[in-house]
C-alpha positions as CSV (number, residue, x, y, z in Angstrom):
1,R,0.0,0.1,0.1
2,N,2.8,2.4,0.8
3,T,4.3,1.6,-2.5
4,A,1.1,2.5,-4.5
5,L,1.0,5.8,-2.6
6,A,4.6,6.6,-3.3
7,S,3.9,5.9,-7.2
8,I,1.1,8.4,-7.0
9,A,3.1,10.9,-5.3
10,I,6.1,10.5,-8.0
11,V,3.4,10.7,-10.8
12,G,1.8,13.8,-9.3
13,D,5.3,15.4,-8.7
14,V,6.4,14.7,-12.4
15,A,3.0,16.1,-13.6
16,T,3.4,19.2,-11.7
17,R,7.1,19.5,-12.6
18,W,6.8,19.0,-16.4
19,A,3.1,18.9,-17.5
20,V,2.0,22.5,-16.2
21,P,5.0,24.3,-17.7
22,A,4.5,22.3,-21.0
23,V,0.8,23.4,-21.1
24,V,1.9,26.9,-20.3
25,A,4.3,26.9,-23.0
26,A,1.9,25.4,-25.6
27,V,-0.7,27.9,-24.8
28,S,1.9,30.8,-24.8
29,A,3.2,29.4,-28.3
30,A,-0.4,29.4,-29.7
31,A,-1.1,32.9,-28.5
32,I,2.0,34.4,-29.9
33,K,1.4,32.6,-33.2
34,W,-2.2,33.8,-33.2
35,R,-1.1,37.5,-32.6
36,L,1.7,37.3,-35.3
37,D,-0.6,35.8,-38.0
38,R,-3.0,38.7,-37.8
39,P,-2.2,41.6,-40.3
40,S,-1.8,45.1,-39.2
41,R,-4.0,46.1,-42.2
42,P,-6.0,44.6,-44.8
43,Y,-4.4,43.8,-48.1
44,D,-6.2,45.3,-51.3
45,A,-4.8,43.4,-54.3
46,S,-6.5,45.8,-56.8
47,A,-4.6,48.8,-55.0
48,N,-1.4,47.2,-54.0
49,S,0.2,45.2,-57.0
50,V,3.5,45.0,-58.5
51,G,2.2,46.2,-62.0
52,R,0.8,49.4,-60.8
53,E,3.8,50.3,-58.8
54,Y,5.8,49.2,-61.9
55,D,3.8,51.5,-64.1
56,A,4.0,54.6,-61.7
57,W,7.9,54.0,-61.4
58,T,8.0,54.1,-65.2
59,R,5.8,57.1,-65.5
60,E,7.9,59.0,-62.9
61,G,11.2,57.8,-64.3
62,I,12.6,56.8,-61.1
63,L,14.1,53.7,-62.4
64,E,16.1,55.4,-65.2
65,H,17.0,58.1,-62.6
66,Y,18.7,55.8,-60.3
67,W,19.9,52.9,-62.7
68,G,20.4,54.9,-65.9
69,E,18.8,54.1,-69.3
70,H,20.3,50.8,-69.6
71,I,17.6,49.3,-67.3
72,H,15.0,47.2,-69.2
73,L,11.5,48.2,-68.4
74,G,9.7,46.2,-70.8
75,W,7.9,47.5,-73.8
76,Y,8.3,50.9,-75.1
77,T,6.2,53.0,-77.5
78,D,7.8,54.7,-80.5
79,E,7.5,58.1,-78.9
80,E,9.3,56.6,-75.6
81,L,12.0,55.2,-77.9
82,K,12.8,58.7,-79.7
83,R,13.4,60.2,-76.1
């Protein structure tokens, strides 16, 4: 009978020593993941596209200004080629 009580006490000690911190760590990790997975603002694909920014850079001449005329921006009209 004393052996059974000692076994229960050991199991209880292990549960307190390891299980509680493991549960706390798992809950903390889930809370951190949940918080980091939330975007700070909604993404609008129609307003935030690479193509839209690329077109704006082309109109403003930003790429040519910083990297010169040798940068390839894709397709040019005949008027653009004359410049």
